[in-house]
C-alpha positions as CSV (number, residue, x, y, z in Angstrom):
1,M,34.2,6.9,-16.1
2,R,37.2,9.2,-15.8
3,D,39.5,6.5,-17.0
4,E,37.3,6.0,-20.0
5,L,37.2,9.7,-20.8
6,T,41.0,9.8,-20.9
7,T,41.6,6.7,-23.0
8,G,42.8,6.8,-26.5
9,D,40.9,6.1,-29.7
10,P,37.9,3.8,-29.0
11,E,38.3,2.2,-32.4
12,Q,41.8,1.1,-31.5
13,Q,40.4,-0.7,-28.5
14,Q,37.7,-2.3,-30.5
15,K,40.4,-3.9,-32.7
16,S,42.1,-5.6,-29.8
17,E,39.0,-6.8,-28.0
18,S,35.3,-7.4,-28.8
19,P,33.4,-4.7,-26.9
20,R,30.3,-6.9,-26.6
21,L,32.2,-9.8,-25.0
22,R,34.0,-7.4,-22.7
23,R,30.8,-5.7,-21.6
24,K,29.2,-9.1,-21.0
25,M,32.1,-10.3,-18.9
26,Q,32.1,-7.1,-16.9
27,K,28.4,-7.3,-16.4
28,N,28.7,-10.9,-15.1
29,A,31.6,-10.0,-12.8
30,T,29.6,-7.0,-11.4
31,R,26.5,-9.2,-10.8
32,L,28.6,-11.8,-9.0
33,F,30.1,-9.1,-6.8
34,A,26.6,-7.8,-6.1
35,A,25.5,-11.3,-5.2
36,G,28.4,-11.6,-2.8
37,L,27.4,-8.2,-1.1
38,L,23.8,-9.4,-0.9
39,A,25.0,-12.6,0.9
40,L,27.2,-10.5,3.2
41,F,24.1,-8.3,4.1
42,L,22.1,-11.5,4.8
43,V,24.7,-12.8,7.2
44,A,25.0,-9.4,9.0
45,A,21.2,-9.1,9.2
46,Y,21.0,-12.6,10.6
47,F,23.4,-12.1,13.4
48,A,21.9,-8.6,14.2
49,V,18.3,-9.9,14.5
50,A,19.2,-13.2,16.2
51,S,21.1,-11.4,18.9
52,V,17.9,-9.5,19.8
53,V,15.2,-12.1,19.0
54,I,16.5,-15.2,20.9
55,P,15.2,-14.9,24.5
56,R,17.0,-15.5,27.7
57,R,16.3,-18.9,29.2
58,Y,15.3,-19.8,32.8
59,D,15.3,-23.2,34.5
60,L,11.9,-23.1,36.0
61,A,9.0,-25.6,36.8
62,I,5.7,-25.4,38.6
63,G,6.4,-24.9,42.3
64,A,10.1,-23.9,41.8
65,I,11.3,-20.8,43.6
66,A,12.3,-18.0,41.3
67,T,15.8,-16.8,42.0
68,Q,15.2,-13.4,40.4
69,T,12.3,-11.2,39.3
70,I,11.2,-12.0,35.8
71,T,9.4,-9.5,33.7
72,A,7.6,-9.7,30.3
73,S,10.1,-9.2,27.5
74,R,7.2,-8.1,25.3
75,E,3.5,-7.5,25.5
76,I,1.7,-10.8,25.9
77,V,-1.9,-11.9,26.5
78,D,-2.8,-14.4,29.2
79,E,-4.7,-16.7,26.8
80,I,-5.9,-19.2,29.3
81,T,-7.6,-16.7,31.7
82,T,-8.9,-14.6,28.7
83,Q,-10.4,-17.7,27.1
84,E,-12.1,-18.7,30.4
85,R,-13.7,-15.3,30.7
86,E,-14.9,-15.5,27.1
87,L,-16.5,-18.9,27.6
88,S,-18.2,-17.6,30.8
89,A,-19.5,-14.6,28.9
90,E,-20.9,-16.8,26.1
91,S,-22.7,-19.1,28.5
92,S,-24.4,-16.2,30.2
93,V,-26.1,-15.1,27.0
94,L,-29.8,-16.0,26.8
95,P,-30.9,-17.6,23.6
96,V,-32.5,-15.2,21.1
97,M,-36.1,-16.3,20.3
98,E,-38.1,-15.2,17.3
99,L,-41.9,-15.5,16.6
100,D,-42.7,-18.2,14.0
101,T,-45.8,-16.8,12.2
102,S,-46.5,-20.2,10.7
103,L,-46.9,-21.7,14.1
104,V,-49.2,-18.8,15.1
105,Q,-51.3,-19.3,12.0
106,Q,-51.5,-23.0,12.5
107,G,-52.5,-22.6,16.2
108,E,-55.2,-20.1,15.3
109,N,-56.6,-22.3,12.5
110,T,-56.9,-25.4,14.7
111,A,-58.5,-23.3,17.5
112,E,-61.0,-21.9,15.1
113,A,-61.7,-25.4,13.7
114,Y,-62.4,-26.6,17.3
115,F,-65.1,-24.1,17.9
116,E,-66.6,-24.6,14.4
117,A,-66.7,-28.3,15.1
118,L,-68.8,-27.5,18.3
119,S,-71.3,-25.7,16.1
120,V,-71.4,-28.5,13.5
121,V,-72.2,-31.0,16.3
122,R,-75.2,-28.9,17.4
123,V,-76.4,-28.5,13.8
124,E,-76.1,-32.3,13.1
125,A,-77.9,-33.1,16.3
126,G,-80.8,-30.8,15.3
127,R,-81.0,-32.5,11.9
128,I,-81.2,-36.0,13.5
129,R,-84.1,-34.7,15.8
130,A,-85.9,-33.3,12.8
131,Q,-85.7,-36.6,11.1
132,Q,-87.0,-38.6,14.1
133,Q,-89.7,-36.0,15.2
134,P,-90.8,-34.4,12.0
135,G,-93.2,-31.5,12.4
136,T,-92.5,-31.0,16.1
137,S,-91.0,-27.8,17.4
138,V,-88.4,-27.3,20.1
139,P,-90.0,-26.4,23.5
140,A,-89.5,-22.9,24.7
141,G,-87.1,-24.0,27.4
142,G,-85.2,-26.2,25.0
143,L,-84.6,-29.9,25.1
144,D,-83.2,-31.4,28.3
145,A,-80.9,-34.4,28.7
146,S,-83.8,-37.0,28.8
147,D,-85.2,-35.6,25.5
148,W,-81.8,-35.9,23.8
149,R,-81.3,-39.4,25.1
150,A,-84.7,-40.4,23.7
151,I,-83.6,-39.0,20.3
152,L,-80.0,-40.0,20.0
153,A,-78.9,-43.6,20.0
154,D,-75.3,-44.7,20.7
155,A,-74.6,-44.7,17.0
156,D,-75.7,-41.1,16.8
157,F,-73.3,-40.1,19.6
158,S,-70.4,-41.8,17.7
159,Y,-71.5,-40.0,14.5
160,L,-71.5,-36.6,16.3
161,K,-68.1,-37.2,17.9
162,S,-66.6,-37.8,14.5
163,F,-66.8,-34.1,13.8
164,L,-64.8,-33.2,16.8
165,P,-60.9,-32.8,16.6
166,M,-60.2,-34.6,19.9
167,E,-61.7,-37.2,22.2
168,F,-65.0,-36.3,23.8
169,A,-67.1,-38.4,26.1
170,D,-70.9,-38.8,25.5
171,V,-71.6,-36.6,28.5
172,E,-69.4,-33.9,27.1
173,V,-71.3,-34.1,23.8
174,M,-74.5,-33.9,25.7
175,N,-73.2,-30.7,27.5
176,I,-72.6,-29.1,24.0
177,L,-76.2,-29.9,23.0
178,L,-77.7,-28.6,26.3
179,A,-76.0,-25.2,26.0
180,N,-78.1,-22.5,24.2
181,D,-76.8,-20.5,21.2
182,E,-75.9,-17.4,23.2
183,E,-73.7,-19.4,25.6
184,M,-71.9,-21.1,22.8
185,R,-71.3,-17.8,21.0
186,Y,-70.0,-16.3,24.1
187,L,-67.7,-19.3,24.8
188,S,-66.3,-19.2,21.3
189,E,-65.7,-15.4,21.1
190,V,-64.0,-15.0,24.5
191,V,-61.9,-18.1,24.6
192,L,-60.8,-18.1,20.9
193,V,-59.7,-14.4,21.2
194,K,-57.7,-15.2,24.3
195,I,-56.0,-18.2,22.6
196,K,-55.1,-16.1,19.6
197,M,-53.7,-13.2,21.7
198,A,-51.5,-15.7,23.6
199,L,-50.2,-17.3,20.4
200,R,-49.5,-13.9,18.7
201,G,-47.7,-12.7,21.8
202,G,-45.0,-15.3,21.4
203,L,-44.7,-18.3,23.7
204,D,-41.8,-20.4,24.6
205,E,-42.0,-23.6,26.7
206,P,-42.2,-21.9,30.1
207,G,-44.5,-19.2,28.6
208,V,-47.0,-21.8,27.5
209,E,-47.7,-23.0,31.0
210,R,-48.0,-19.4,32.2
211,A,-50.4,-18.5,29.4
212,K,-52.6,-21.6,30.0
213,T,-52.8,-20.9,33.7
214,S,-53.8,-17.2,33.0
215,I,-56.4,-18.1,30.4
216,L,-57.9,-20.8,32.5
217,Q,-58.2,-18.4,35.5
218,E,-60.0,-16.0,33.3
219,V,-62.3,-18.8,32.0
220,D,-63.1,-19.9,35.5
221,A,-64.2,-16.4,36.4
222,M,-66.6,-16.3,33.4
223,D,-70.4,-16.5,33.9
224,M,-71.1,-19.9,32.4
225,S,-71.7,-23.4,33.5
226,E,-68.9,-25.6,34.7
227,D,-69.6,-28.0,31.9
228,L,-68.9,-25.3,29.3
229,K,-65.8,-24.2,31.2
230,R,-64.5,-27.8,30.9
231,I,-65.1,-27.6,27.1
232,A,-63.2,-24.3,27.0
233,A,-60.3,-25.8,29.1
234,K,-60.0,-28.6,26.6
235,A,-59.3,-26.0,23.8
236,V,-56.9,-24.0,26.0
237,N,-54.9,-27.0,27.0
238,R,-54.8,-28.3,23.4
239,Y,-54.1,-25.2,21.3
240,V,-52.0,-22.9,23.5
241,A,-48.6,-24.1,22.2
242,P,-45.1,-22.6,21.7
243,T,-44.8,-20.1,18.9
244,L,-41.2,-18.9,19.6
245,V,-38.3,-20.7,18.0
246,R,-34.6,-20.3,18.7
247,D,-32.7,-17.9,16.4
248,E,-29.4,-19.7,16.2
249,E,-27.6,-17.1,14.1
250,A,-28.6,-14.2,16.3
251,T,-27.8,-16.2,19.4
252,Q,-24.3,-17.0,18.1
253,R,-23.8,-13.3,17.2
254,R,-24.7,-12.2,20.8
255,Q,-22.4,-14.9,22.2
256,Q,-19.6,-13.8,19.9
257,Q,-20.2,-10.2,20.8
258,A,-20.2,-11.0,24.5
259,A,-16.9,-12.9,24.1
260,E,-15.4,-9.9,22.1
261,N,-16.4,-7.5,24.8
262,V,-14.2,-9.4,27.3
263,E,-11.0,-7.4,27.9
264,P,-8.0,-9.7,27.4
265,V,-5.7,-10.2,30.3
266,V,-2.5,-8.4,29.1
267,Y,1.0,-8.2,30.5
268,K,2.7,-5.1,29.1
269,R,6.4,-5.1,28.3
270,G,8.2,-4.8,31.6
271,D,5.3,-6.0,33.8
272,T,6.3,-8.5,36.5
273,I,5.4,-12.1,36.0
274,V,7.3,-13.8,38.8
275,R,8.9,-12.0,41.7
276,N,12.2,-13.1,43.3
277,G,11.5,-15.7,46.0
278,E,8.0,-16.6,44.7
279,A,6.9,-20.1,43.8
280,V,6.0,-20.4,40.1
281,T,2.4,-21.1,39.6
282,P,1.0,-23.0,36.5
283,A,-0.4,-19.7,35.1
284,Q,2.9,-18.0,35.4
285,L,4.8,-20.9,33.9
286,A,2.4,-20.9,30.9
287,L,3.2,-17.2,30.4
288,L,6.9,-17.8,30.6
289,Q,6.6,-20.7,28.2
290,A,4.7,-18.5,25.8
291,L,7.5,-15.9,26.0
292,G,10.1,-18.6,25.3
293,A,11.8,-18.1,28.6
294,V,11.6,-21.8,29.7
295,R,11.7,-23.5,26.4
296,P,14.3,-26.3,26.3
297,A,17.6,-25.0,24.8
298,E,17.5,-27.5,22.0
299,Q,14.5,-25.8,20.6
300,D,16.6,-22.7,20.0
301,L,17.7,-24.4,16.8
302,A,14.2,-24.0,15.3
303,L,14.1,-20.4,16.3
304,Y,17.5,-19.7,14.7
305,F,16.3,-21.5,11.6
306,G,13.1,-19.5,11.5
307,V,15.0,-16.2,11.8
308,G,17.3,-17.3,9.0
309,I,14.5,-18.3,6.7
310,T,12.6,-15.1,7.3
311,L,15.6,-12.9,6.5
312,L,16.5,-15.1,3.5
313,I,13.1,-14.5,2.0
314,L,13.2,-10.7,2.7
315,T,16.7,-10.4,1.2
316,A,15.9,-12.6,-1.8
317,L,12.8,-10.5,-2.5
318,F,14.8,-7.4,-2.3
319,G,17.5,-8.7,-4.6
320,A,14.9,-10.0,-7.1
321,Y,13.2,-6.6,-7.1
322,I,16.5,-4.9,-8.0
323,L,17.2,-7.5,-10.7
324,M,13.8,-7.2,-12.3
325,N,13.1,-3.5,-12.0
326,R,16.3,-1.6,-11.4
327,S,19.1,-3.8,-12.8
328,E,21.2,-0.6,-13.7
329,V,21.9,-0.3,-9.9
330,L,24.0,-3.5,-10.2
331,E,26.5,-1.5,-12.2
332,R,27.6,0.1,-8.9
333,P,26.5,-2.3,-6.2
334,F,29.1,-1.4,-3.6
335,L,27.4,1.9,-2.6
336,L,24.0,0.4,-2.3
337,W,25.1,-2.5,0.0
338,L,27.4,-0.2,2.0
339,L,24.3,2.0,2.7
340,M,22.3,-1.1,3.5
341,L,24.9,-2.4,6.0
342,A,25.1,1.1,7.6
343,A,21.3,1.2,7.9
344,L,21.4,-2.3,9.5
345,A,24.0,-1.1,12.0
346,L,21.9,1.9,12.9
347,T,18.9,-0.3,13.3
348,L,20.7,-2.5,15.8
349,V,22.0,0.6,17.7
350,S,18.5,2.1,17.8
351,N,17.2,-1.1,19.3
352,Q,19.9,-1.3,21.9
353,I,19.5,2.3,23.0
354,D,15.7,2.4,23.0
355,D,13.5,0.5,20.6
356,R,11.3,3.6,20.3
357,L,14.3,5.3,18.6
358,N,14.2,4.4,15.0
359,L,17.1,5.5,12.8
360,T,16.5,3.3,9.8
361,F,15.4,6.3,7.9
362,I,19.0,7.5,7.6
363,G,19.9,4.5,5.4
364,V,16.6,4.7,3.5
365,M,17.0,8.5,2.8
366,L,20.6,8.1,1.6
367,I,19.6,5.2,-0.7
368,S,16.8,7.4,-2.1
369,L,19.2,10.3,-2.7
370,L,22.3,8.4,-3.9
371,V,21.0,5.3,-5.5
372,S,17.3,5.2,-6.5
373,K,14.0,6.2,-5.0
374,H,12.4,2.9,-6.2
375,I,15.2,0.9,-4.4
376,A,14.7,3.1,-1.3
377,V,11.0,2.1,-1.2
378,A,12.0,-1.6,-1.3
379,A,14.7,-1.1,1.3
380,N,12.3,0.7,3.6
381,I,9.9,-2.3,3.5
382,A,12.8,-4.6,4.3
383,F,14.1,-2.6,7.2
384,A,10.5,-2.1,8.5
385,F,10.2,-5.9,8.9
386,I,13.7,-6.3,10.3
387,Y,13.2,-3.6,12.9
388,A,9.8,-5.1,13.8
389,L,11.4,-8.5,14.3
390,M,13.9,-6.9,16.7
391,C,11.2,-5.0,18.6
392,G,8.7,-7.9,18.7
393,G,11.0,-10.7,19.4
394,Q,9.5,-14.1,18.3
395,E,6.1,-12.6,17.8
396,L,6.4,-10.3,14.7
397,F,2.9,-9.0,15.0
398,S,2.8,-8.1,18.6
399,T,1.2,-4.8,19.3
400,F,4.5,-2.8,19.6
401,A,6.1,-4.6,16.7
402,F,3.1,-3.8,14.5
403,E,3.3,-0.2,15.6
404,V,7.0,-0.1,14.6
405,L,6.2,-1.9,11.3
406,A,3.4,0.5,10.4
407,T,5.2,3.7,11.4
408,T,8.4,2.8,9.6
409,L,6.5,2.0,6.4
410,A,4.4,5.2,6.6
411,G,7.2,7.6,7.6
412,G,9.7,6.2,5.0
413,T,7.1,6.1,2.2
414,V,6.1,9.7,2.9
415,G,9.7,10.9,3.1
416,I,10.7,9.2,-0.1
417,Y,7.6,10.5,-1.9
418,L,8.4,14.1,-0.9
419,Q,12.0,13.7,-2.1
420,R,11.0,12.9,-5.6
421,R,11.3,16.6,-6.5
422,A,13.6,17.6,-3.7
423,Q,16.2,19.7,-5.6
424,R,17.2,21.8,-2.6
425,R,18.6,20.7,0.7
426,A,15.9,22.6,2.6
427,T,13.3,20.5,0.8
428,L,15.2,17.4,1.9
429,M,15.0,18.5,5.5
430,L,11.2,19.1,5.1
431,S,10.7,15.7,3.6
432,G,12.3,14.1,6.6
433,V,10.3,16.2,9.1
434,L,7.0,15.6,7.3
435,G,7.8,11.8,7.1
436,G,8.4,12.0,10.9
437,V,5.1,13.8,11.4
438,A,3.2,11.1,9.4
439,A,4.9,8.4,11.4
440,A,4.4,10.2,14.7
441,L,0.7,10.7,14.1
442,L,0.2,7.1,13.2
443,M,2.2,6.0,16.4
444,L,0.1,8.4,18.5
445,S,-3.2,7.0,17.2
446,M,-2.1,3.4,17.6
447,S,-0.6,4.0,21.0
448,M,-3.8,5.6,22.2
449,M,-5.7,2.5,21.1
450,T,-3.4,0.2,23.1
451,S,-2.5,2.4,26.1
452,A,-4.8,4.1,28.6
453,E,-2.2,6.7,29.4
454,I,-2.1,9.6,27.0
455,G,1.4,10.6,28.3
456,V,2.9,7.3,27.1
457,S,1.3,7.8,23.6
458,L,2.7,11.3,23.3
459,I,6.2,10.2,24.4
460,N,6.1,7.4,21.8
461,A,5.1,9.8,19.1
462,L,7.8,12.3,20.1
463,F,10.4,9.6,19.9
464,V,9.3,8.8,16.3
465,L,9.3,12.5,15.2
466,G,12.7,13.0,16.8
467,S,14.1,9.9,15.0
468,Y,13.1,11.2,11.6
469,T,14.3,14.7,12.3
470,I,17.7,13.4,13.5
471,S,17.9,11.2,10.4
472,A,17.2,14.1,8.0
473,V,19.8,16.3,9.7
474,F,22.4,13.6,9.5
475,C,21.7,12.9,5.9
476,I,21.9,16.5,4.8
477,G,25.1,17.0,6.8
478,T,26.8,14.0,5.3
479,L,25.4,14.2,1.7
480,P,28.3,16.3,0.3
481,L,30.7,13.7,1.7
482,W,28.8,10.8,0.0
483,E,28.6,12.8,-3.3
484,T,32.3,13.4,-3.3
485,L,33.4,9.9,-2.2
486,F,31.3,8.0,-4.7
487,D,30.9,10.7,-7.4
488,I,27.1,10.8,-7.1
489,T,25.1,13.4,-9.0
490,T,22.1,14.2,-6.8
491,D,19.3,16.6,-7.8
492,S,20.6,19.0,-5.1
493,R,24.1,19.0,-6.6
494,L,22.6,19.6,-10.1
495,M,20.6,22.5,-8.8
496,E,23.8,24.1,-7.5
497,L,25.4,23.6,-10.9
498,S,22.5,25.2,-12.7
499,N,23.2,28.5,-10.9
500,A,24.1,31.1,-13.5
501,N,26.8,32.4,-11.1
502,H,28.8,29.2,-11.4
503,P,32.3,30.2,-12.6
504,A,32.2,28.0,-15.7
505,L,28.8,29.4,-16.8
506,R,29.9,33.0,-16.1
507,R,33.0,32.4,-18.3
508,L,30.7,31.1,-21.1
509,M,28.4,34.1,-20.7
510,T,31.3,36.6,-21.0
511,E,33.8,34.9,-23.2
512,A,31.5,32.9,-25.5
513,P,28.1,34.6,-25.4
514,G,26.9,32.8,-28.6
515,T,27.8,29.4,-27.2
516,Y,26.1,30.4,-23.9
517,H,22.9,31.2,-25.7
518,H,23.1,28.0,-27.7
519,A,23.7,26.0,-24.5
520,M,20.6,27.6,-22.8
521,M,18.5,26.6,-25.8
522,V,19.9,23.1,-25.9
523,A,19.2,22.7,-22.1
524,A,15.6,23.8,-22.5
525,I,14.7,21.4,-25.2
526,A,16.8,18.6,-23.7
527,E,14.9,18.9,-20.4
528,A,11.6,18.8,-22.3
529,G,12.7,15.6,-24.1
530,A,13.9,14.0,-20.9
531,D,10.7,14.8,-19.0
532,A,8.7,13.3,-21.9
533,I,10.2,9.8,-21.5
534,G,10.6,9.8,-17.7
535,A,14.3,10.4,-17.7
536,S,16.1,13.0,-15.5
537,G,15.0,16.4,-16.8
538,I,17.4,18.3,-14.5
539,L,20.4,16.1,-15.5
540,A,19.6,16.7,-19.2
541,R,19.2,20.5,-18.5
542,V,22.4,20.9,-16.6
543,G,24.2,18.7,-19.1
544,G,23.0,21.0,-21.8
545,Y,24.4,24.0,-19.9
546,Y,27.9,22.6,-19.9
547,H,28.0,20.4,-23.0
548,D,30.0,23.0,-25.0
549,L,32.3,24.0,-22.2
550,G,35.3,23.1,-24.3
551,K,34.7,26.0,-26.6
552,L,36.1,28.3,-23.9
553,R,39.5,27.4,-25.2
554,R,39.0,29.0,-28.6
555,P,35.6,30.7,-28.5
556,H,36.3,32.8,-31.6
557,M,36.7,29.7,-33.7
558,F,33.1,28.6,-33.5
559,M,30.4,30.1,-35.7
560,E,28.0,31.3,-33.0
561,N,30.8,33.5,-31.5
562,I,32.3,34.8,-34.8
563,K,31.8,38.4,-35.5
564,G,33.2,39.7,-38.8
565,E,35.8,37.7,-40.7
566,N,35.6,33.9,-40.4
567,P,39.1,32.5,-39.4
568,H,38.3,29.2,-41.0
569,D,38.3,30.9,-44.5
570,T,42.1,31.1,-44.2
571,M,42.6,27.6,-42.7
572,S,42.8,24.2,-44.2
573,A,39.9,21.8,-43.7
574,E,42.1,19.5,-41.7
575,A,43.2,22.3,-39.3
576,S,39.7,23.6,-39.0
577,A,38.3,20.2,-38.2
578,A,41.0,19.6,-35.6
579,V,40.0,22.8,-33.8
580,I,36.3,21.9,-33.9
581,L,36.8,18.3,-32.9
582,S,39.0,19.3,-30.0
583,H,36.3,21.1,-28.1
584,V,35.0,17.7,-26.8
585,R,38.3,16.8,-25.1
586,D,38.8,20.4,-24.0
587,G,35.3,20.3,-22.5
588,V,36.2,17.2,-20.4
589,A,39.4,19.0,-19.2
590,Y,37.4,22.1,-18.2
591,A,34.8,19.9,-16.4
592,Q,37.6,18.2,-14.4
593,K,39.1,21.6,-13.6
594,Y,35.7,22.8,-12.3
595,K,35.1,19.5,-10.5
596,L,31.9,18.7,-12.3
597,P,30.4,15.3,-11.6
598,S,31.2,12.4,-13.9
599,A,27.6,12.3,-15.2
600,I,28.1,15.8,-16.6
601,Q,31.6,14.9,-17.9
602,Q,30.0,11.9,-19.7
603,I,27.4,14.1,-21.4
604,I,30.2,16.5,-22.5
605,Y,32.3,13.6,-23.9
606,E,29.3,11.9,-25.6
607,H,27.3,14.9,-26.9
608,H,28.6,14.5,-30.4
609,G,29.1,10.7,-30.3
610,T,31.3,9.7,-33.2
611,T,29.5,11.8,-35.8
612,P,31.7,13.5,-38.6
613,V,32.1,17.2,-39.2
614,L,30.6,17.0,-42.7
615,F,31.2,20.6,-43.6
616,F,35.0,20.4,-43.3
617,Y,35.0,16.8,-44.7
618,N,33.4,18.1,-47.8
619,K,35.8,21.0,-47.9
620,A,38.7,18.5,-47.5
621,L,37.3,16.5,-50.5
622,Q,37.4,19.7,-52.6
623,E,40.9,20.5,-51.5
624,A,42.1,17.0,-52.2
625,N,41.4,17.2,-55.9
626,G,40.4,13.6,-56.1
627,R,42.9,12.2,-53.6
628,P,41.3,10.0,-50.9
629,V,40.4,11.6,-47.6
630,N,40.2,9.6,-44.3
631,L,36.8,10.2,-42.8
632,K,38.0,9.1,-39.5
633,Q,40.1,12.3,-39.1
634,Y,36.8,14.2,-39.3
635,R,34.9,12.3,-36.7
636,Y,34.5,13.4,-33.1
637,P,36.7,11.5,-30.6
638,G,34.0,10.9,-28.1
639,A,31.9,7.8,-27.4
640,K,28.4,7.0,-28.4
641,P,25.9,8.0,-25.7
642,R,25.2,5.3,-23.1
643,T,22.5,7.0,-21.1
644,R,19.2,8.4,-22.1
645,E,20.1,11.9,-20.9
646,S,23.4,11.9,-22.8
647,A,21.6,10.8,-26.0
648,I,18.9,13.5,-25.6
649,V,21.5,16.2,-25.2
650,L,23.2,14.9,-28.4
651,L,19.9,15.1,-30.3
652,A,19.0,18.5,-28.8
653,D,22.4,19.9,-29.7
654,S,22.1,18.8,-33.3
655,V,18.5,20.0,-33.6
656,E,19.2,23.4,-32.1
657,A,22.1,24.0,-34.5
658,A,20.2,22.8,-37.5
659,V,17.0,24.7,-36.8
660,R,18.9,27.9,-36.2
661,S,20.4,27.5,-39.7
662,L,17.0,27.2,-41.4
663,P,16.2,30.1,-43.7
664,D,12.5,29.3,-43.3
665,N,11.6,28.8,-39.6
666,S,8.0,27.9,-40.2
667,R,6.5,25.1,-38.1
668,T,6.6,22.7,-41.1
669,S,10.2,23.4,-41.8
670,V,11.2,22.9,-38.1
671,E,9.3,19.7,-37.8
672,Q,10.9,18.3,-40.9
673,M,14.4,19.2,-39.7
674,I,13.8,17.7,-36.3
675,R,12.7,14.4,-37.8
676,K,15.6,14.5,-40.3
677,I,18.1,15.0,-37.4
678,I,16.7,12.2,-35.3
679,K,16.5,9.8,-38.2
680,G,20.1,10.6,-39.3
681,K,21.4,9.8,-35.8
682,V,19.6,6.5,-35.7
683,E,20.9,5.6,-39.2
684,D,24.4,6.6,-38.2
685,E,24.0,4.2,-35.2
686,Q,24.8,7.0,-32.7
687,L,22.0,5.8,-30.4
688,M,22.8,2.1,-30.4
689,N,24.5,2.0,-26.9
690,C,21.8,3.9,-25.0
691,P,18.5,2.5,-23.6
692,L,16.2,4.5,-26.0
693,T,13.4,2.8,-27.9
694,F,11.7,4.0,-31.0
695,A,8.7,4.9,-28.8
696,H,11.0,7.1,-26.8
697,L,12.3,8.8,-29.9
698,S,8.8,9.5,-31.0
699,M,8.0,11.1,-27.6
700,I,11.3,13.1,-27.7
701,E,10.5,14.3,-31.2
702,R,7.0,15.6,-30.1
703,A,8.6,17.3,-27.1
704,F,11.2,19.1,-29.3
705,I,8.5,20.3,-31.7
706,A,6.4,21.5,-28.8
707,S,9.4,23.4,-27.4
708,Y,10.0,25.1,-30.7
709,D,6.4,26.0,-31.0
710,G,6.9,28.1,-27.8
711,I,10.2,29.5,-28.9
712,M,9.5,30.4,-32.5
713,H,6.0,31.8,-32.0
714,E,4.8,34.5,-34.4
715,R,4.7,38.2,-33.4
716,I,2.8,41.0,-35.0
717,E,4.7,43.4,-37.2
718,Y,4.9,46.8,-35.6
719,P,3.9,49.7,-37.9
720,N,6.6,52.1,-39.0
721,M,4.8,55.5,-38.4
722,P,5.4,58.6,-36.4
723,L,3.6,59.2,-33.1
724,L,0.9,61.9,-33.4
725,G,0.6,64.4,-30.6
726,D,-2.3,64.5,-28.3
727,N,-5.1,66.6,-29.8
728,N,-5.8,67.9,-26.3
């Protein structure tokens, strides 16, 4: 940037080389360099993670004597023992039975039909007797067995048995006929009620036998003949049946719940699996195999390959995100990848010291401050997975690895979010601490769910909080160094430059008060325009403060500072234009003197673009008396704006000067002038090199108009009249 600001006439360079081709070649070279840095980061990440993930191997077999004590390298579940306990718990669950109302209704209906059939048999037998012995009455004591044998033939018995729902012997039919009506009514009411109650109470296979036995015992105690008891027993044995069916879904739920309630057999990180001198058991060998401690060495190739593929995917996704969403970062890729490598080194150091010490936020915070907050979010995700890989070994989603992943994502996201408006270094410190608080609370809650000891949970949380606090202190302490080494304009640096006590602003205030007031107005409307399109409002505002810094060299030669006679009235148009045009280069020189960042120098250099000084050009035409005048001598020597903020300051500067010159400052006149200025800059192609769209220009126009609505508001006219004394 500084080299560009000190070069000669841009048009001379355009004659020697096509700027579009040159920019394309430079862009391709920069992207190729960025791709090389991305590959370097991938290689570094691979070796860092592989050095931690690949486990130490032991030559062990069942029955072999361990030559040293072997502990769990990570938390692991004894799957075999846990599964056996789960199966045992499932088998101990009794099946869930539910009452089938259709079976109950069916049983009640058939039982009722049985006793109704007994009544039908008696009625039909009476009808047959009436046909054979018409006009005779039944004796007072009723008919006995001999009477019925005289009346009923074998065919009649067969006919009567056809009404019954089950097999009955002739003698059993005779017993039905010999009973009186009261006995039959008593039999039906008592036995049928007991059958219905048993059915409705729910019966499974074992329950059916118990219910039959109970009812038959009650029937046996009833005051009735043995013959009728046998008829009742036939109904009980036939119609007392199962009414409960197995509820498969509910049974499976209970079995599943019983299995879930089984506490898994867990070996914590550091727990002893095999002691020195012990013979290795099958269960111990299975655990060691699950930890990868006895896997054959040739299988390490697959593990190395898996680590490489995982990191390749993470790195590719990170690079694709930058390319698709923040391609402007590729213009200066070295800083980003330097910070990524530094963060990777800190990640490895953290893991070697204590895996509870997580210093990845240092790199993430610096990327957020020096490169882009959006890139920092993606970097935080990448480092969360990388550190989780280091802490979890081969099993990424082990309990501790998941805790590391979750807390790194949470703490980094909160910290980056709070930095979005962090314009003071104290706010940066607060963002780091609050990010640590969020991560610590999450670690505390997750540790409490996996550890019975509250002390361990608190220690884990304090490690996380301390990690983020250390990271914030380190970043704030080294931030000025990064800003100076890489010429980075952070919001904190811009806030310092916006202080009215800055030497350059104090000189403007005292030596060029008109320019100072103009700069304040330009800064205000430029910030509004930048905020309207999502650009950096603070950069536009500070750029507005310093954009006319070059007028300090000859403040009395600029209209806003002239009091009395105008020195340009006695100067030629060419001399006046040279003075006016020189304030751009003078501004860059003053900016370098006061060590202003290159972003501000760029705004100073580009705030007029290559627009002509039309007033003195017209004056030159009048002085030339028809001779040709070279318009090039009356154009500003700067470059056309290349950033949104620089273009907005250019528009705000022109709008402020034009609106101030309006004789009529009504809202309509101001709106028309703002539209005219913006349209003129577009037509003069001053905005062709910056990433502004017509939609952006429309939003900037509305923001400028709204700003002037507040600045040029109407006031009441105070009456010119003497104050009257108080009558009292």
